[in-house]
N, C-alpha and C positions, 0 to 999 in steps of 0.2 A: 397236775398242778393247775389250779384254777386261774383264770385270766384276771389280772388286776385292772379294774375299770374305774377311772375318775369321772364322775358325773357332776358337772357344775350346775348350780341352781337346783339342787336335789331336795330342797326342803318343802317344795310346793308343786302342785300341778303335774305336768307331764314328767318333770324331772324326778319327783318323788315316786310316781308310779313306775318309771323306768328303773330306778334304783331297786325298788321292791322286786320287780320281775327278774332283774339280773341276779339279785341275791337268791331268788328262788331257783334259778338255773345253775347255781353253784359258783357264780362269779364272786371274786373278792372286790367289793364295791367301796370306793372312797366317796363318801357323801360330802359334797361341798355346799357351803352357804356362807352368807356374810354375817350371820348371827349364830353364835356358838350354842345358845340355848335351843334354837330351832333345829340346828344340826343334831344336837344330842337327842331331842325329841323324835326326830325322824329316824335316827338309828334305833332308838328304843321301840318305835312302832314297827319298823321292819323286822327287828329281832323277835318281837311278839308274834308276828305272822309267819316267819320262816322257821323260827326255833333256834336251838343252840348251835346248829350247824352253820348259821349265817356268818360270813366273814365280812366284817364291816370296819371301816376306819373313817375318821373325820378330817376335814380340811376347811379352815375358816379364814376367809379374806374377802375383801370388797373388790369386785371386778371393775368398778368405776375408777379406781385409783391405780395408776401404773406402779407407784411405789409399793402399794399393798399387793399387787400381783407379783412383783419381784420377790417380796418377802414370802408370800404364799408358795411360790414355785420353789424357792430355796428350801423352805421347810419340807416340801414334798420330796425334793431330791435327796435330802438328808435322811429321810425316813424310808424311801423306796428306791432301791438301786435300779429297779425296772418297773415301768408302767406299760401295760400292753395296749390299752385303749384310752384315749382322751375323748370324752363326749362333751363337746361344748354346747350345753343345753340352755344355760341361763339366758334370760332375755327380759327386756323391759319395753314399755310403750309410754313415752312421756308426752302428755297433752300440751305442755307449755315448754318453751325453750329454757333449758338450764344448762349450765356448764359444769363439767367435772373439775376436780382439783387441777388437772393438767390442761384445762382450757378447751377440752373437746365438748361438743354438744353431747348431752348425757346419753341419749339413745345410742349414738355412735360409740361412745365410750364403753358402755356396758355390753352392747351387742356385738361390736366389732373390734375395737382396739384392745380391750381387756383380754378377750378370748384369743386374739391373734398373738399378743405378746406372751400369754401363758403357753400357747402352743410352741412358740419358738424356744422359750425357756425350758420346757420339759423335753426337748429333743434328746438330751443325753440319756434320759430314762427310757424314752421310746425306742431309740436305736438298739437298745439291749434286748428288745423283744423280737422273736422270730416272726411274729404275726402282728406287728404294730399297726394301729389304725388311729386316725384322727377323724372325728365326725362332727360336722357343724349342723346344728338344727337351724336351718334357714326357714323359708316360708314361700308359699305361692305368691305372697305379697311382693316378692323380689321383682315380679313382672312390672310393677309400678315404680321401681327404683329409678333414680336418675344419676347421671355422672356428669356433673358440671364442675370443671376444674376450678372455677372461681368461687364455688360454693360447696366444695366437698364436705366442709365442716359446718355448713349452714350458717356461714358468717353473714351473708347479705340478706338471705330470706329463709324462713323456717315454716314448714308445715308439719304437723305431728305425723300424719300418715306418710308423707313424703320421706321424713327422716326414718321412720320405722322401715318402710319399704326399701330404702337405700341401704340401711344397715343389714337387711336380709340379703340384698344383692351383694353387699360386701362380703357376707359369709360365703356365698357361692363363688365369688371371685377368688377369695382366699383359698378355698378348697381346690379350685382349678389350678391356681398358680403354685401352691405348695405341692400338689400332686406331681407337677413337672420338676420342681426344684428338689424334691426329696425322693424321686424315683430311684436314684443311685444308692440311697441308704435303706431302701426297702420299707418305707413307711407309706401306707395307702391312706388317701384322704378322700372323704365323701361329704356331700351336703344333702340335706333332705327337707321335705315339707312334711310336717307331722299331721296335717289335716286341720280343719277348722274345729278347734277343741274348746270345750267349756273350761276356761282357766281365768285366773285373776287378770291376766293380760288381755284376754278377749273381752272381758267385761269392761275393763278400764278403757281400752282403745275403741271398742266398737259397740259395746252395750248390747251384745247378742249372745245367744247360747249356741253351742255346737255339739259335737260328738263327745264321748266320754274320754277321760284322761287315759284310760286303758287303750282305747283306739289310737290316741295320740302318741302313745309310747311304742306302738307296733313297729314302725319303720326303724326307730332307733334300736330296738331290741334285735330286729332282723339284721341290721348292719353290724352290730356288735358280735352277734353269734354265728353269722354265716360266712363261710370262706368263699370269697369272690375272686375271680381271675384278676390279675394285675391290670388288665386293660380297663377295668371298671374304676380304677382310681381317678379321682377328679370329676366323677359323674354326679349327677343330681338324681335323687330318688324320691318317689312318691308312692304311697301304698305298697311298700316293699318291692318296688320294681323301678328300673331306670326310667326316667322321665325326661321330656324335652324342656330345657330351661329357656329363659327369655332370649330374644334376639340380641338385646343389648349385652347380655352376659357372654355372648359369642363374638362381640366386636373386640378383636384382640388388641387393636390400637388403643381403644378407650380403657379396656380392663388393665392392660399393661401399665398405662399411665397412672391409673388409680392405685395399682399395687405398688408401684415405685414410690408414690406419694405416701402410702400407708407405711412402708418400710422406713421412709425418711423421718416420719413422725415418731416412730418407735426406736430408731437407731440408737439414741443415747442409752436405752435400756437393754439393748442386746438383741439384735434380730438377724444375726448372720445365718445364712442358709446352710 
């Protein structure tokens, strides 16, 4: 039985390459995006390269909207009684401050709040898998993230890189905290740095080139396909190996406060552990 893997943000860049490589390895890939035409185009492109053996499905919703995430999760739960792996790959870099429908700074909404809510809501499908995993595509940029309780949502000051770095730190914190909370239900959680990769995000945010998207998909594919000991849950990976995360991410008082704040923001939508 092939693993069912949901890849968010799978219509472009690292996500699209990851979806292709997982399909080539026999995974049943759910291709997520916010635009149904781009999702359909991605599925067609993957099928063309993999052939008739490819197992592919679609999922279309906007991660920036909590209401849309709830609707998307409900649709997935109705269609799939079990999901083996959730790969939270989607991400954005916003040069200017914008707010989501829910009042979150948009970088935090798409990179942190949407994926975290989706993860909570898909728990019923994940717990039915004997090898359930949740993987967050973080970034080495998390080293520059900040945790200011008075400015978690960039209410008083905003810097594009600071918001991006903090959203990637938030991914790592979420992985660490969920690994502890979900240990009893046997769901492993990981975070990773994909490398400095030539993507639309890298061009938008930094106007530089990096390595190929194939290289950028390497650690995601590794974590999806490799059986790791339970002791590795909650860890941060780089170049398909465990890596040392930032000092701030290991400050348990600060990370616990941020995590409780995150859950309080999502509580009306359903975030019970």
